Every structure is written in structure tokens, then in C-alpha cells.
N, C-alpha and C positions, 0 to 999 in steps of 0.2 A: 504494500500500500504506500501511497505517496501523499504527503501533506504540503500544500502551498500556503505560505503565510505572508501577508502584507502588513507592514507596520507604517502608520502615518499619523501625523498631527495636523489637525484642522487649523486653518487660518482663523483669526479672531472673527467671531460671529458666523462661522461657516460649519460648525460642528454638526448641526442637525442635517444640513444639506449633504455633508460628507457621509453621514450615517445612511441617509436615504439612497445615495448613489451606491454605497457598499451593499445595502440590502437588495437593491435591484440586481446587482451583479451576482450576489449569492443565490438569489432565486433563479437566475439564468444558468448558473453553474449546476444547480440541483436538477435541472432538466436535461443535462448532458449524460450520455451513456457512461457508466462507470463511476458516477459520483456517489460516494458513500455519505457525504454530508458537507454543508457549507454554512459557516457561522460568522457573525459580526459581533465583536466584543467592543463596546465603547466604555471608556473609563469614566466613572462617575465624577462629576464636578470638574472634569478636565477635557482637553481636546484630543487625547490619545485614542487611537483606534487600532484594533487588530482584526484582520479578516483571515479566516482559516478555511481551507477546503481540503477534503479528503477524497482520494480517488483510488480505485482498485489497481491501477497500474500507471506507470509513467506515460505510456502511449495514450491512454484515455485522458490523463491530466493535460498533456500537451495539446491534444485535439480540443479539449474544452476551453483551455486558455485562448486558443486561436479563434474558436467559434464565438466566444463571448467578448472578444476585443471591442466590437462596436458598442456594446453596452457601456463599457468604461469610457470609450472615446467621446461619446455624446455628452458626458458630464464635464468635460474639460477640467480634469483634476488640478491643473495648474492654478485654477481660480479658487480651489477648495483647500489645497494642502500646502503646509509650510515645508519648503524644501521638497526633495524627492522622496516618495514612499520607498521603504526598504522591502525588498521581496526576497524570500528565502524558500528553498525547497528541502524537505526532509524525507528520509525513508522512515516509515512507521514499522516498528518491529513488535 
């Protein structure tokens, strides 16, 4: 299993908009073949956010990332996020 994780910090006044964008992306990921789960964690009282998605294989993960790219692109993350999001991929054991 593979886990994709994105860490980001919302710009001032943009936390709820960032959460909405991340939830839309998580819902799109859940519709992809091989998705085990997709979650958005928002830090209470702060602008931090973690998005996590789990897939049954690296192949299905990579296909899902590509298939859902338009969902992320339409939100113009540069308007919402301080700096660049950090994206990491983990093997789940």
C-alpha cells in the first residue's frame, strides 16, 4: 500500500477555502480505482493542513494523482497556500 501526504499552511484568511479545495480533491481521489481512503486533517485554531490518501499500489496512486490534477489546478493553490505545499510518498507496511 502507498500513502501520499501533502502538508500546507493556508495564507491569512484562506484556511476554510484551502480546506474546501482539499476536501474536493479527497472526494475525487476516493472515486479512483485502488483508493483505500483519502482524508483532510486541519489543525484547530491554526492554518496547518495535512491531506492523506491511501492506495493499494503505486500504479493506482500515480494514475489517481494524474487523473485528479484538474481538481487541484482549478483552485489555484498559489492564492491559498503560504509557500509551496510539501508532498511526500510513503510505503505502508
